[in-house]
PDB file of the backbone (N, CA, C, O) and the ligand in Angstrom, with CONECT records:
HET     ZN  A 101       1
ATOM      1  N   MET A   1      48.766 190.225  22.622  1.00  0.00           N
ATOM      2  CA  MET A   1      47.505 190.160  23.438  1.00  0.00           C
ATOM      3  C   MET A   1      46.269 190.536  22.552  1.00  0.00           C
ATOM      4  O   MET A   1      45.323 191.018  23.174  1.00  0.00           O
ATOM      5  N   ALA A   2      46.134 190.400  21.261  1.00  0.00           N
ATOM      6  CA  ALA A   2      45.330 190.708  20.468  1.00  0.00           C
ATOM      7  C   ALA A   2      44.373 189.562  19.934  1.00  0.00           C
ATOM      8  O   ALA A   2      43.154 189.667  19.791  1.00  0.00           O
ATOM      9  N   THR A   3      45.123 188.489  19.675  1.00  0.00           N
ATOM     10  CA  THR A   3      44.515 187.271  19.112  1.00  0.00           C
ATOM     11  C   THR A   3      43.970 186.301  20.013  1.00  0.00           C
ATOM     12  O   THR A   3      44.747 185.560  20.615  1.00  0.00           O
ATOM     13  N   ARG A   4      42.899 186.222  20.159  1.00  0.00           N
ATOM     14  CA  ARG A   4      42.276 185.349  21.192  1.00  0.00           C
ATOM     15  C   ARG A   4      41.832 183.929  20.441  1.00  0.00           C
ATOM     16  O   ARG A   4      41.691 182.823  20.963  1.00  0.00           O
ATOM     17  N   ALA A   5      41.698 184.227  19.363  1.00  0.00           N
ATOM     18  CA  ALA A   5      40.838 183.112  18.479  1.00  0.00           C
ATOM     19  C   ALA A   5      41.973 182.070  18.226  1.00  0.00           C
ATOM     20  O   ALA A   5      43.109 182.456  17.952  1.00  0.00           O
ATOM     21  N   GLY A   6      41.629 180.631  18.326  1.00  0.00           N
ATOM     22  CA  GLY A   6      42.357 179.711  17.975  1.00  0.00           C
ATOM     23  C   GLY A   6      43.323 179.151  19.421  1.00  0.00           C
ATOM     24  O   GLY A   6      44.094 178.196  19.508  1.00  0.00           O
ATOM     25  N   ARG A   7      42.928 180.132  20.412  1.00  0.00           N
ATOM     26  CA  ARG A   7      43.530 179.315  21.562  1.00  0.00           C
ATOM     27  C   ARG A   7      42.524 178.961  22.648  1.00  0.00           C
ATOM     28  O   ARG A   7      42.690 179.088  23.861  1.00  0.00           O
ATOM     29  N   GLN A   8      41.305 178.433  21.923  1.00  0.00           N
ATOM     30  CA  GLN A   8      40.143 178.075  22.819  1.00  0.00           C
ATOM     31  C   GLN A   8      40.261 176.564  23.181  1.00  0.00           C
ATOM     32  O   GLN A   8      40.146 175.675  22.338  1.00  0.00           O
ATOM     33  N   PRO A   9      40.495 176.351  24.470  1.00  0.00           N
ATOM     34  CA  PRO A   9      40.585 174.753  24.732  1.00  0.00           C
ATOM     35  C   PRO A   9      39.292 173.982  24.365  1.00  0.00           C
ATOM     36  O   PRO A   9      38.122 174.327  24.533  1.00  0.00           O
ATOM     37  N   ARG A  10      39.767 172.925  23.855  1.00  0.00           N
ATOM     38  CA  ARG A  10      38.535 172.012  23.411  1.00  0.00           C
ATOM     39  C   ARG A  10      38.616 170.581  24.177  1.00  0.00           C
ATOM     40  O   ARG A  10      39.688 170.055  24.478  1.00  0.00           O
ATOM     41  N   CYS A  11      37.476 170.079  24.423  1.00  0.00           N
ATOM     42  CA  CYS A  11      37.448 168.935  25.026  1.00  0.00           C
ATOM     43  C   CYS A  11      38.034 167.622  24.140  1.00  0.00           C
ATOM     44  O   CYS A  11      37.469 167.264  23.107  1.00  0.00           O
ATOM     45  N   PRO A  12      38.945 167.113  24.540  1.00  0.00           N
ATOM     46  CA  PRO A  12      39.808 165.995  23.932  1.00  0.00           C
ATOM     47  C   PRO A  12      38.629 164.854  23.710  1.00  0.00           C
ATOM     48  O   PRO A  12      39.043 163.984  22.944  1.00  0.00           O
ATOM     49  N   ILE A  13      37.674 164.683  24.031  1.00  0.00           N
ATOM     50  CA  ILE A  13      36.761 163.650  24.007  1.00  0.00           C
ATOM     51  C   ILE A  13      35.534 163.841  22.874  1.00  0.00           C
ATOM     52  O   ILE A  13      35.215 163.050  21.986  1.00  0.00           O
ATOM     53  N   CYS A  14      35.058 164.916  23.140  1.00  0.00           N
ATOM     54  CA  CYS A  14      33.920 165.140  22.234  1.00  0.00           C
ATOM     55  C   CYS A  14      34.448 166.149  21.344  1.00  0.00           C
ATOM     56  O   CYS A  14      33.747 166.345  20.351  1.00  0.00           O
ATOM     57  N   ARG A  15      35.554 166.875  21.444  1.00  0.00           N
ATOM     58  CA  ARG A  15      36.282 167.935  20.563  1.00  0.00           C
ATOM     59  C   ARG A  15      35.052 168.995  20.658  1.00  0.00           C
ATOM     60  O   ARG A  15      34.808 169.635  19.635  1.00  0.00           O
ATOM     61  N   GLY A  16      34.414 169.180  21.592  1.00  0.00           N
ATOM     62  CA  GLY A  16      33.493 170.422  21.635  1.00  0.00           C
ATOM     63  C   GLY A  16      34.057 171.437  22.326  1.00  0.00           C
ATOM     64  O   GLY A  16      35.003 171.118  23.046  1.00  0.00           O
ATOM     65  N   LYS A  17      33.707 172.671  22.302  1.00  0.00           N
ATOM     66  CA  LYS A  17      34.305 173.828  22.948  1.00  0.00           C
ATOM     67  C   LYS A  17      34.032 173.714  24.489  1.00  0.00           C
ATOM     68  O   LYS A  17      32.991 173.446  25.088  1.00  0.00           O
ATOM     69  N   LEU A  18      35.161 173.973  24.896  1.00  0.00           N
ATOM     70  CA  LEU A  18      34.943 173.889  26.673  1.00  0.00           C
ATOM     71  C   LEU A  18      33.980 175.107  26.908  1.00  0.00           C
ATOM     72  O   LEU A  18      33.966 176.101  26.182  1.00  0.00           O
ATOM     73  N   PRO A  19      33.207 174.925  27.962  1.00  0.00           N
ATOM     74  CA  PRO A  19      32.650 176.236  28.605  1.00  0.00           C
ATOM     75  C   PRO A  19      33.740 177.094  29.274  1.00  0.00           C
ATOM     76  O   PRO A  19      34.785 176.615  29.716  1.00  0.00           O
ATOM     77  N   GLU A  20      33.428 178.349  29.312  1.00  0.00           N
ATOM     78  CA  GLU A  20      34.210 179.464  29.793  1.00  0.00           C
ATOM     79  C   GLU A  20      34.397 179.195  31.307  1.00  0.00           C
ATOM     80  O   GLU A  20      33.514 179.254  32.162  1.00  0.00           O
ATOM     81  N   GLN A  21      35.903 178.843  31.512  1.00  0.00           N
ATOM     82  CA  GLN A  21      36.111 178.524  32.816  1.00  0.00           C
ATOM     83  C   GLN A  21      36.648 179.554  33.623  1.00  0.00           C
ATOM     84  O   GLN A  21      37.588 180.223  33.194  1.00  0.00           O
ATOM     85  N   GLU A  22      36.144 179.770  34.781  1.00  0.00           N
ATOM     86  CA  GLU A  22      36.453 180.636  35.824  1.00  0.00           C
ATOM     87  C   GLU A  22      38.012 180.435  36.291  1.00  0.00           C
ATOM     88  O   GLU A  22      38.486 179.426  36.813  1.00  0.00           O
ATOM     89  N   GLU A  23      38.682 181.648  35.970  1.00  0.00           N
ATOM     90  CA  GLU A  23      40.282 181.434  36.671  1.00  0.00           C
ATOM     91  C   GLU A  23      40.020 181.821  37.860  1.00  0.00           C
ATOM     92  O   GLU A  23      40.335 182.973  38.161  1.00  0.00           O
ATOM     93  N   SER A  24      39.454 181.068  38.726  1.00  0.00           N
ATOM     94  CA  SER A  24      39.458 181.141  40.255  1.00  0.00           C
ATOM     95  C   SER A  24      40.066 180.008  40.828  1.00  0.00           C
ATOM     96  O   SER A  24      39.706 178.852  40.609  1.00  0.00           O
ATOM     97  N   PRO A  25      41.087 180.384  41.639  1.00  0.00           N
ATOM     98  CA  PRO A  25      41.996 179.210  41.958  1.00  0.00           C
ATOM     99  C   PRO A  25      41.195 178.643  43.231  1.00  0.00           C
ATOM    100  O   PRO A  25      41.655 177.578  43.643  1.00  0.00           O
ATOM    101  N   GLU A  26      40.311 179.043  43.794  1.00  0.00           N
ATOM    102  CA  GLU A  26      39.420 178.449  44.789  1.00  0.00           C
ATOM    103  C   GLU A  26      38.428 177.213  43.936  1.00  0.00           C
ATOM    104  O   GLU A  26      38.281 176.027  44.231  1.00  0.00           O
ATOM    105  N   ARG A  27      37.974 177.821  43.053  1.00  0.00           N
ATOM    106  CA  ARG A  27      36.867 176.744  42.326  1.00  0.00           C
ATOM    107  C   ARG A  27      37.646 176.131  41.393  1.00  0.00           C
ATOM    108  O   ARG A  27      37.714 174.914  41.564  1.00  0.00           O
ATOM    109  N   GLY A  28      38.455 176.695  40.163  1.00  0.00           N
ATOM    110  CA  GLY A  28      38.841 175.847  39.080  1.00  0.00           C
ATOM    111  C   GLY A  28      38.030 174.977  38.399  1.00  0.00           C
ATOM    112  O   GLY A  28      37.035 174.444  38.889  1.00  0.00           O
ATOM    113  N   PRO A  29      38.432 174.820  37.272  1.00  0.00           N
ATOM    114  CA  PRO A  29      37.451 174.096  36.218  1.00  0.00           C
ATOM    115  C   PRO A  29      37.155 172.556  36.894  1.00  0.00           C
ATOM    116  O   PRO A  29      38.078 171.850  37.300  1.00  0.00           O
ATOM    117  N   LYS A  30      36.069 172.248  36.936  1.00  0.00           N
ATOM    118  CA  LYS A  30      35.456 171.138  37.524  1.00  0.00           C
ATOM    119  C   LYS A  30      36.106 169.889  36.831  1.00  0.00           C
ATOM    120  O   LYS A  30      36.878 169.099  37.374  1.00  0.00           O
ATOM    121  N   PHE A  31      35.567 169.842  35.274  1.00  0.00           N
ATOM    122  CA  PHE A  31      36.136 168.721  34.547  1.00  0.00           C
ATOM    123  C   PHE A  31      37.235 168.994  33.700  1.00  0.00           C
ATOM    124  O   PHE A  31      37.504 168.251  32.756  1.00  0.00           O
ATOM    125  N   ALA A  32      37.830 169.916  33.945  1.00  0.00           N
ATOM    126  CA  ALA A  32      39.088 170.150  33.097  1.00  0.00           C
ATOM    127  C   ALA A  32      40.070 169.116  32.984  1.00  0.00           C
ATOM    128  O   ALA A  32      40.474 168.536  33.992  1.00  0.00           O
ATOM    129  N   PRO A  33      40.501 168.827  31.795  1.00  0.00           N
ATOM    130  CA  PRO A  33      40.377 169.522  30.620  1.00  0.00           C
ATOM    131  C   PRO A  33      39.166 169.219  29.993  1.00  0.00           C
ATOM    132  O   PRO A  33      38.951 169.774  28.916  1.00  0.00           O
ATOM    133  N   LEU A  34      38.259 168.386  30.485  1.00  0.00           N
ATOM    134  CA  LEU A  34      37.144 167.998  29.615  1.00  0.00           C
ATOM    135  C   LEU A  34      35.897 168.766  29.856  1.00  0.00           C
ATOM    136  O   LEU A  34      35.860 169.587  30.773  1.00  0.00           O
ATOM    137  N   CYS A  35      34.835 168.543  29.060  1.00  0.00           N
ATOM    138  CA  CYS A  35      33.948 169.753  29.238  1.00  0.00           C
ATOM    139  C   CYS A  35      32.901 169.313  30.062  1.00  0.00           C
ATOM    140  O   CYS A  35      32.168 170.200  30.500  1.00  0.00           O
ATOM    141  N   SER A  36      32.634 168.035  30.406  1.00  0.00           N
ATOM    142  CA  SER A  36      31.543 167.486  31.155  1.00  0.00           C
ATOM    143  C   SER A  36      31.611 166.106  32.114  1.00  0.00           C
ATOM    144  O   SER A  36      32.529 165.311  31.912  1.00  0.00           O
ATOM    145  N   LEU A  37      31.036 165.953  32.720  1.00  0.00           N
ATOM    146  CA  LEU A  37      31.358 164.806  33.438  1.00  0.00           C
ATOM    147  C   LEU A  37      31.158 163.423  32.798  1.00  0.00           C
ATOM    148  O   LEU A  37      31.634 162.388  33.264  1.00  0.00           O
ATOM    149  N   ARG A  38      30.471 163.496  31.780  1.00  0.00           N
ATOM    150  CA  ARG A  38      30.058 162.539  30.800  1.00  0.00           C
ATOM    151  C   ARG A  38      31.490 162.380  30.060  1.00  0.00           C
ATOM    152  O   ARG A  38      31.903 161.229  29.913  1.00  0.00           O
ATOM    153  N   CYS A  39      32.184 163.333  29.638  1.00  0.00           N
ATOM    154  CA  CYS A  39      33.347 163.238  28.728  1.00  0.00           C
ATOM    155  C   CYS A  39      34.352 162.785  29.862  1.00  0.00           C
ATOM    156  O   CYS A  39      35.298 162.124  29.435  1.00  0.00           O
ATOM    157  N   LYS A  40      34.332 162.991  31.097  1.00  0.00           N
ATOM    158  CA  LYS A  40      35.312 162.848  31.686  1.00  0.00           C
ATOM    159  C   LYS A  40      35.367 161.048  32.320  1.00  0.00           C
ATOM    160  O   LYS A  40      36.307 160.345  32.690  1.00  0.00           O
ATOM    161  N   ARG A  41      33.967 160.817  32.212  1.00  0.00           N
ATOM    162  CA  ARG A  41      33.878 159.294  32.557  1.00  0.00           C
ATOM    163  C   ARG A  41      34.418 158.522  31.598  1.00  0.00           C
ATOM    164  O   ARG A  41      35.005 157.462  31.814  1.00  0.00           O
ATOM    165  N   ILE A  42      34.176 159.193  30.164  1.00  0.00           N
ATOM    166  CA  ILE A  42      34.806 158.431  29.030  1.00  0.00           C
ATOM    167  C   ILE A  42      36.310 158.519  29.172  1.00  0.00           C
ATOM    168  O   ILE A  42      36.946 157.475  29.035  1.00  0.00           O
ATOM    169  N   ASP A  43      36.785 159.356  29.365  1.00  0.00           N
ATOM    170  CA  ASP A  43      38.315 159.494  29.633  1.00  0.00           C
ATOM    171  C   ASP A  43      38.722 158.481  30.662  1.00  0.00           C
ATOM    172  O   ASP A  43      39.575 157.661  30.324  1.00  0.00           O
ATOM    173  N   LEU A  44      38.277 158.434  31.746  1.00  0.00           N
ATOM    174  CA  LEU A  44      38.515 157.761  32.814  1.00  0.00           C
ATOM    175  C   LEU A  44      38.536 156.112  32.086  1.00  0.00           C
ATOM    176  O   LEU A  44      39.483 155.327  32.037  1.00  0.00           O
ATOM    177  N   ALA A  45      37.502 155.991  31.704  1.00  0.00           N
ATOM    178  CA  ALA A  45      37.343 154.538  31.153  1.00  0.00           C
ATOM    179  C   ALA A  45      38.456 154.082  30.275  1.00  0.00           C
ATOM    180  O   ALA A  45      38.928 152.945  30.291  1.00  0.00           O
ATOM    181  N   THR A  46      38.913 155.261  29.352  1.00  0.00           N
ATOM    182  CA  THR A  46      39.879 154.825  28.428  1.00  0.00           C
ATOM    183  C   THR A  46      41.065 154.728  29.260  1.00  0.00           C
ATOM    184  O   THR A  46      41.820 153.811  28.939  1.00  0.00           O
ATOM    185  N   TRP A  47      41.405 155.413  30.207  1.00  0.00           N
ATOM    186  CA  TRP A  47      42.475 155.147  30.979  1.00  0.00           C
ATOM    187  C   TRP A  47      42.641 153.788  31.761  1.00  0.00           C
ATOM    188  O   TRP A  47      43.725 153.212  31.859  1.00  0.00           O
ATOM    189  N   LEU A  48      41.523 153.356  32.279  1.00  0.00           N
ATOM    190  CA  LEU A  48      41.387 152.300  32.966  1.00  0.00           C
ATOM    191  C   LEU A  48      41.495 151.053  32.014  1.00  0.00           C
ATOM    192  O   LEU A  48      42.128 150.042  32.318  1.00  0.00           O
ATOM    193  N   GLY A  49      40.854 151.213  30.898  1.00  0.00           N
ATOM    194  CA  GLY A  49      40.735 150.089  30.122  1.00  0.00           C
ATOM    195  C   GLY A  49      42.083 150.026  29.048  1.00  0.00           C
ATOM    196  O   GLY A  49      43.050 149.333  29.367  1.00  0.00           O
ATOM    197  N   GLU A  50      42.081 150.697  27.922  1.00  0.00           N
ATOM    198  CA  GLU A  50      42.879 150.306  27.093  1.00  0.00           C
ATOM    199  C   GLU A  50      44.259 151.141  26.935  1.00  0.00           C
ATOM    200  O   GLU A  50      45.363 150.758  26.549  1.00  0.00           O
ATOM    201  N   GLY A  51      43.781 152.515  27.401  1.00  0.00           N
ATOM    202  CA  GLY A  51      44.796 153.778  27.224  1.00  0.00           C
ATOM    203  C   GLY A  51      45.941 153.645  28.253  1.00  0.00           C
ATOM    204  O   GLY A  51      47.061 154.119  28.061  1.00  0.00           O
ATOM    205  N   TYR A  52      45.592 152.999  29.302  1.00  0.00           N
ATOM    206  CA  TYR A  52      46.744 153.268  30.442  1.00  0.00           C
ATOM    207  C   TYR A  52      47.259 151.794  30.564  1.00  0.00           C
ATOM    208  O   TYR A  52      46.471 150.864  30.735  1.00  0.00           O
ATOM    209  N   ARG A  53      48.535 151.631  30.475  1.00  0.00           N
ATOM    210  CA  ARG A  53      49.345 150.386  30.623  1.00  0.00           C
ATOM    211  C   ARG A  53      50.554 150.533  31.408  1.00  0.00           C
ATOM    212  O   ARG A  53      51.406 151.404  31.229  1.00  0.00           O
ATOM    213  N   ILE A  54      50.573 149.644  32.271  1.00  0.00           N
ATOM    214  CA  ILE A  54      52.112 149.744  33.102  1.00  0.00           C
ATOM    215  C   ILE A  54      52.953 148.845  32.339  1.00  0.00           C
ATOM    216  O   ILE A  54      52.606 147.723  31.971  1.00  0.00           O
ATOM    217  N   SER A  55      54.049 149.377  32.124  1.00  0.00           N
ATOM    218  CA  SER A  55      55.009 148.501  31.260  1.00  0.00           C
ATOM    219  C   SER A  55      56.198 148.353  31.887  1.00  0.00           C
ATOM    220  O   SER A  55      57.008 149.280  31.930  1.00  0.00           O
ATOM    221  N   GLY A  56      56.454 147.015  32.510  1.00  0.00           N
ATOM    222  CA  GLY A  56      57.674 146.732  32.931  1.00  0.00           C
ATOM    223  C   GLY A  56      57.783 147.053  34.417  1.00  0.00           C
ATOM    224  O   GLY A  56      58.450 146.306  35.133  1.00  0.00           O
ATOM    225  N   GLU A  57      57.129 148.183  34.951  1.00  0.00           N
ATOM    226  CA  GLU A  57      57.479 148.689  36.034  1.00  0.00           C
ATOM    227  C   GLU A  57      56.224 148.290  37.230  1.00  0.00           C
ATOM    228  O   GLU A  57      55.260 149.015  37.478  1.00  0.00           O
ATOM    229  N   PRO A  58      56.459 147.220  37.750  1.00  0.00           N
ATOM    230  CA  PRO A  58      55.437 146.629  38.972  1.00  0.00           C
ATOM    231  C   PRO A  58      55.288 147.800  40.087  1.00  0.00           C
ATOM    232  O   PRO A  58      56.228 148.533  40.396  1.00  0.00           O
ATOM    233  N   ALA A  59      54.139 147.874  40.588  1.00  0.00           N
ATOM    234  CA  ALA A  59      53.797 148.851  41.528  1.00  0.00           C
ATOM    235  C   ALA A  59      54.636 148.708  42.679  1.00  0.00           C
ATOM    236  O   ALA A  59      55.520 149.503  42.995  1.00  0.00           O
ATOM    237  N   GLU A  60      54.323 147.657  43.297  1.00  0.00           N
ATOM    238  CA  GLU A  60      55.122 147.369  44.901  1.00  0.00           C
ATOM    239  C   GLU A  60      55.635 145.907  44.716  1.00  0.00           C
ATOM    240  O   GLU A  60      55.392 145.146  45.652  1.00  0.00           O
ATOM    241  N   GLN A  61      56.312 145.404  43.639  1.00  0.00           N
ATOM    242  CA  GLN A  61      56.681 144.089  43.919  1.00  0.00           C
ATOM    243  C   GLN A  61      58.342 143.963  43.573  1.00  0.00           C
ATOM    244  O   GLN A  61      58.785 143.803  42.436  1.00  0.00           O
ATOM    245  N   ASN A  62      59.115 144.064  44.741  1.00  0.00           N
ATOM    246  CA  ASN A  62      60.325 143.912  44.402  1.00  0.00           C
ATOM    247  C   ASN A  62      60.893 142.452  44.554  1.00  0.00           C
ATOM    248  O   ASN A  62      60.426 141.690  45.400  1.00  0.00           O
ATOM    249  N   ASP A  63      61.935 142.078  43.691  1.00  0.00           N
ATOM    250  CA  ASP A  63      62.451 140.725  44.061  1.00  0.00           C
ATOM    251  C   ASP A  63      63.191 140.588  45.217  1.00  0.00           C
ATOM    252  O   ASP A  63      64.174 139.846  45.206  1.00  0.00           O
ATOM    253  N   ASP A  64      62.839 141.250  46.316  1.00  0.00           N
ATOM    254  CA  ASP A  64      63.879 141.207  47.442  1.00  0.00           C
ATOM    255  C   ASP A  64      63.264 140.401  48.408  1.00  0.00           C
ATOM    256  O   ASP A  64      63.356 140.807  49.567  1.00  0.00           O
ATOM    257  N   ASP A  65      62.647 139.334  48.207  1.00  0.00           N
ATOM    258  CA  ASP A  65      62.026 138.276  49.169  1.00  0.00           C
ATOM    259  C   ASP A  65      62.863 137.417  49.248  1.00  0.00           C
ATOM    260  O   ASP A  65      62.210 136.373  49.232  1.00  0.00           O
ATOM    261  N   GLN A  66      64.054 137.133  49.336  1.00  0.00           N
ATOM    262  CA  GLN A  66      65.143 135.858  49.417  1.00  0.00           C
ATOM    263  C   GLN A  66      64.694 135.148  50.580  1.00  0.00           C
ATOM    264  O   GLN A  66      64.525 133.931  50.511  1.00  0.00           O
ATOM    265  N   SER A  67      64.501 135.730  51.552  1.00  0.00           N
ATOM    266  CA  SER A  67      64.202 135.081  52.700  1.00  0.00           C
ATOM    267  C   SER A  67      62.739 135.213  53.266  1.00  0.00           C
ATOM    268  O   SER A  67      62.195 136.312  53.165  1.00  0.00           O
ATOM    269  N   GLY A  68      62.176 134.342  53.757  1.00  0.00           N
ATOM    270  CA  GLY A  68      61.039 134.035  54.266  1.00  0.00           C
ATOM    271  C   GLY A  68      60.119 133.772  53.166  1.00  0.00           C
ATOM    272  O   GLY A  68      58.963 134.187  53.235  1.00  0.00           O
ATOM    273  N   ASP A  69      60.543 133.107  52.141  1.00  0.00           N
ATOM    274  CA  ASP A  69      59.765 132.658  50.994  1.00  0.00           C
ATOM    275  C   ASP A  69      59.736 130.975  51.148  1.00  0.00           C
ATOM    276  O   ASP A  69      60.507 130.199  50.584  1.00  0.00           O
ATOM    277  N   GLU A  70      58.652 130.631  52.052  1.00  0.00           N
ATOM    278  CA  GLU A  70      58.541 129.280  52.251  1.00  0.00           C
ATOM    279  C   GLU A  70      57.329 128.645  51.475  1.00  0.00           C
ATOM    280  O   GLU A  70      56.168 129.019  51.639  1.00  0.00           O
ATOM    281  N   ARG A  71      57.700 127.682  50.645  1.00  0.00           N
ATOM    282  CA  ARG A  71      56.429 127.414  49.815  1.00  0.00           C
ATOM    283  C   ARG A  71      56.394 126.005  50.082  1.00  0.00           C
ATOM    284  O   ARG A  71      55.499 125.308  49.603  1.00  0.00           O
TER     285      ARG A  71
HETATM  286 ZN    ZN A 101      33.453 166.698  25.896  1.00  0.00          ZN2+
END
């Protein structure tokens, strides 16, 4: 419990140092683990864009519609 350096969380987007987060269970870090809303948006865009892809597992589409399929 002596070395604090090197354990500082950093924003994965801009790689900037995160502001000191209050360890209050009620509040909590707003944009954690990102530093700001801007970086959070970028992160979210990455997720919705290219970063996140569902592979092989459809959300709610089972091939269990053998009956009632009138085409
Ligand atoms: Zn950032």
